[in-house]
N, C-alpha and C positions, 0 to 999 in steps of 0.2 A: 354699864358707866364710861364714860367716853375716852377716851386717852387725853393728855395734857399735850395740848399744840405744843411742840418743842423743836426750835432747829437752832442749828451748830455751827458757828463760825456765821457769823452776823457782822457785813461791813454798812460798820455805822454810816460812811458817805451816803450811802444810798437810804438813811433811816433818818436822815437829819436835813433841814432845811436848809443849813450851811454848808451839806455836800462835803464835808471831811470828816476826818477820824479814820482809826484803825479797825482793829477787827474785836468784836463781843465772842467772850465764849460760847454763848448762848443763848436764845430770847426763848421764853416762856409764855403763851398768851392766853391769858384767862376770861374765859364768856358763861360761866356757869358756874353754880355750887361744886359740883362734882371737880373741877378744875382745882379751886381749895386746896380741896383733900389731898391731890395730888401735886401742890406747888411745893409745901414743907419738904416731901422725901427729894422732887428732883432738884430743891437748893441744896440741899445737904450732899446730894450725889456731884452736882456740878462743882459746888465747893467755892465758885466764885462771890464776888461781892453781889447782891441784889442793888438793882436800881430800878427803881418805877420810870414807867418810860413812856409816853403819848404817843403825841403825833411827830417828835421830834423839831417843832420848833424853839423851843428856849434852850439846847442844846448845844455844845460846844466839846467834842469827844476828839481825847488825844487821840496821838497818833500808835501806830502799833498792833502788837498782841495786846490786849485789853484785858484783865483778869475780873471783866464783870458778865453778870448778866441780867441781861434786859429781862424786865419783868411787864408786860405790856396788859391792860386793862380793854376787852373790846366788848365790856357788859353793856349792854344795847338796849335795856331797859326805856320804856318809854321815848318821849316827855309825855308827861300824862298828867292832869289833874285831880289829885285825892279827896282836898275839902275845900269850903269855902265859908268865910263868915264877915264881920263885918273889918275885920283886922285885915284879910284881902285872898289870894287865891294860892292853896299849897299846890307845890307840883314836884312830879318824883322824874329825876332823870338818870341814865345811865353813862360811868366815867366816860365809856367808849363812844358815845356821841360827841360827835364834831361840835364846837363851840358855837359856830355860824350857824349848824342845820340847828341846837336849841335856839337862837334868837329868831330867825326864819319863822317857826313853829310859834313861838313866843307872840309876834308881832301878829301872826293868825289868828291867834287867839285871844290878842287883846289886852295882854298882861305887861307890864312894865314894870322897869327897876333895873334892868341891866343893858338897855337897849345899847347906850353909847361904845359899848366892848364891841361893837360893830368894827370888823376888819382885824381883829386878833386873831390868829392861826391857834390850830392846836384843838386838844378836848375838852372835854368838863373835866375830867380827871386834872387836866394842868392848868385849867381854870381855878379850880380849888387849891390842887398844892403850891401854886404861885400869886392865891390871891389877884387873879388878874384882875386890872383896873384900868379905867379911861375917863377923862374928860368927868372925875369928879364920883363915877360911881365904880363899883366894886362889887366882884363877886361872893365873897363870902358874907359881906355886910348883908346880903338876902336870904344867907345859907341858915337855917333854923337846925337840922340835921343831918348828919352826914354817916354813912355806912364805908366802914374801913376794914382792912385785915393786915395784920401784919403777924411775922412767926411768935412774937412775943404775947400776942392776946387773941389771935385767931380773928374771927369775923363779930363785929359788932357796930351798936348804931351810938354815936355820941350826940348831944346836943348843944347847942347855942351854951356858953359857959365853960364848957369842957374843952374847946380849945381857944388859942391864943392868935389873934388874926391881924394883921397891919400892911404895910406897905410891899408889897410881894412877900407876903411873909405868911403862912399856914402853919403852927404847931399845935397838934392835936395832943390834950393831956395824957402823961403816961407812955409816950410813943419816943424813944428816944434816937431809934435807929430807922431802919429800911418799912414804910410801912404805904399800902396800895390805896388808895381810893378806888370804892368800887358805886355808888351810889348818892347822889345828896338831892336834899329836899330846900325848896326856895319859896320864899313867901313871896308874893306879887301884887303890884297893883293896878287896878282895871284902867283901863283908858283906850279910846279910839285906837283900833288899828291904823288908821291913816295916817294919824299925828303920830305913832311909835315909828311906823318905815318911814316918814318925812324928818325923825330925828335921827334914825340910821344912816339916812342917806348925805344928810348934814355931817355928821363928825366923822364919817368915812370920807366924805369928799376934803375933809379938812386932814385926817390924818392922810391922805393919798400927797396935801399939797406939798406936805413938809417931809414924809417919810417913804423911803425908799421900797413902797408893799412889793414889787415885783421881782424886786431882787434875791440872789441867794445870801440872806440873812438869818442872823438867829435872834432877830428882835435887838432889845435894848441891850448893850452890854454890859452897862452900868445903873446900879440904881440911883434917882437923883437925893445928893445929898440935902440934907432938911435946908429950905429955904433957897435951894439953889437947883438949875438945870446941869445934869452933866452933860449933852450937848453945846452948851452955850458954855461952857468950861471948857472943854474939847477946842473947840472953836477958837477960842480965845487963846488958849494952846497953843494953835498952830496944826492943831492933827485934823480938820477937815480935808478929805482927799490923801491922807498920808499913807502909802501902801509899803507893802514888804514880802516880794517874791508875790504871789497871787491870792494875797488878800490884802484890804484897804479900807479904812474907815470910809462910811460915804460920803459923796460930794454933796449929797442933797440934806443929810443930820448926820454929824459927827459923833452919835454913840452907835451908832448900826456900824458894825464889820461887816464886808459884802466880798463872797468868795467870786472874784474877779477871774478863774479861771486854774482850776487846781490848786488851787489853796493848800495848806498843810498846816494843822493845828499850831505847828514849832512856829509858825509867821505869823499865828491868829495870837496865842501868848505871849511873843514877845515885841508884839504893838500894843496889847492890852500892859505889859510891864512899863514899856515908853511912857506911854499915855497917863499911868498911874503916878510914875515919876515925875511928869513935867505938873500935872496938876499939884502935885505934894509942894514941889519946887516954888510951884507961880502961887498959888494959891491957899497953902496950907492945908489942903483938903483932902483926906483920904476916900478914893472912889471904892465903892465897894462892888463886886460881880452882881448881877442879875441874873446874867448866862449860869447856867449850870455846866460846870467843868464835870465830864464821864472820862473817869480813866487815872 
């Protein structure tokens, strides 16, 4: 049995794409079955709040010493074909695989269904947990089974119908607190690889034209209210380009916070609060956070 990969005092500024945040108590990395056995004891001993953590691309970590334990899945199985019938091709992939690596493999295999997610950073685990989506496609609508682990239930597979998935939301049945995604199975359609790659390029170019994909951001800060665009609401409320200290709403897309240099979480949180208040006052709408606040 190998020892659980455990690192203490983890600086979140180095582990998030927003490049800010304080220090987590520890990070536990899960790669195989034996790690799950050791994880329960490690969480009890460390005592902090467990937080499922992938590539850090949808995270706003608070400043200071944080009483959290990052649990990172590097479950790197697949991607691999499992079966094929008239309904499509079944693929299994580990949660530690980068989403963009999965998309490249699917394109080479001529498997279609989530190619419009091209350009979304993060891991497969994060794509499940946030039900990643773009241009009318979402990850969980193609998912038929998912393997989870939690302190409450241990390791288990659940099937479609045993979770609720919606806009940036994935809620497994019976899981009230922390859980970790280990593997996912997707049912995909056959399509010409060249056509898939063409679509991936088209939708990525669309994304690059309107979003600051090369900047230090955490992706979209707010969810879109029903029938509205959070970015447009923020724009109309005058928040495009508005900054505080080292943080600013993007000049390119107002729903992106950018670390323009030595930004702090406190500055980001104050900008978020100001924006929410302004949109509520002007439009009577509450902007719900899409980014995950840690700490």
